[in-house]
C-alpha positions as CSV (number, residue, x, y, z in Angstrom):
1,M,-57.7,133.7,92.7
2,A,-57.3,136.7,94.2
3,K,-59.2,138.4,97.2
4,K,-60.8,141.3,97.3
5,I,-62.3,143.9,100.4
6,V,-66.0,145.3,99.1
7,I,-67.4,147.7,101.4
8,D,-71.3,148.6,101.0
9,K,-71.6,152.5,101.3
10,D,-74.6,152.1,101.4
11,T,-75.4,150.4,104.4
12,C,-72.2,151.3,106.7
13,I,-73.4,153.6,109.2
14,A,-69.2,154.9,109.8
15,C,-69.3,153.7,113.8
16,G,-65.4,152.7,112.8
17,V,-64.8,149.7,114.3
18,C,-63.5,148.2,111.4
19,Q,-61.0,151.2,111.1
20,S,-60.0,150.8,114.9
21,L,-59.7,147.1,114.5
22,C,-57.5,147.1,111.0
23,P,-56.3,150.5,111.0
24,E,-53.4,149.1,108.8
25,V,-56.5,148.0,106.2
26,F,-59.4,150.2,106.5
27,T,-59.4,154.1,106.8
28,A,-62.5,156.5,106.5
29,D,-64.0,158.5,103.4
30,D,-64.9,162.1,103.3
31,E,-68.3,161.2,104.8
32,G,-66.5,159.0,107.9
33,K,-67.8,155.9,105.6
34,S,-65.4,153.0,105.9
35,E,-63.2,152.5,102.4
36,V,-60.0,150.1,102.1
37,V,-56.5,151.7,102.5
38,E,-54.9,151.8,98.8
39,G,-52.3,148.8,98.7
40,A,-53.2,147.1,101.7
41,D,-53.2,143.9,102.4
42,V,-56.4,141.6,101.9
43,N,-54.8,138.9,103.7
44,A,-53.7,141.2,106.9
45,P,-55.1,138.9,110.3
46,C,-57.0,141.5,111.1
47,V,-59.2,141.1,108.4
48,E,-61.1,138.8,109.4
49,E,-62.0,140.3,112.3
50,A,-63.3,143.5,111.4
51,V,-65.4,142.1,108.7
52,E,-67.1,140.1,111.9
53,S,-67.3,142.9,113.9
54,C,-68.9,144.8,111.6
55,P,-72.1,145.4,113.0
56,T,-74.4,146.0,109.6
57,G,-72.1,143.6,107.7
58,S,-71.3,146.0,105.1
59,I,-67.8,144.5,104.5
60,Q,-67.1,141.4,102.6
61,I,-64.6,139.4,101.2
62,V,-64.9,138.5,97.7
63,E,-63.1,136.2,95.3
64,E,-61.7,138.3,92.2
């Protein structure tokens, strides 16, 4: 099964932690909230640290 990164925009506070830890995977939308860069590598080494560092737990890795 493939992995997918899911960001809960309702709980994201746009702090930018994931973007600073893993800029090749996370970027900001127009409101400053996190979103996944199109075509980003879900298995990049920094993804797990970004997920664990999110202060609101808004990022999850799910199986598709």
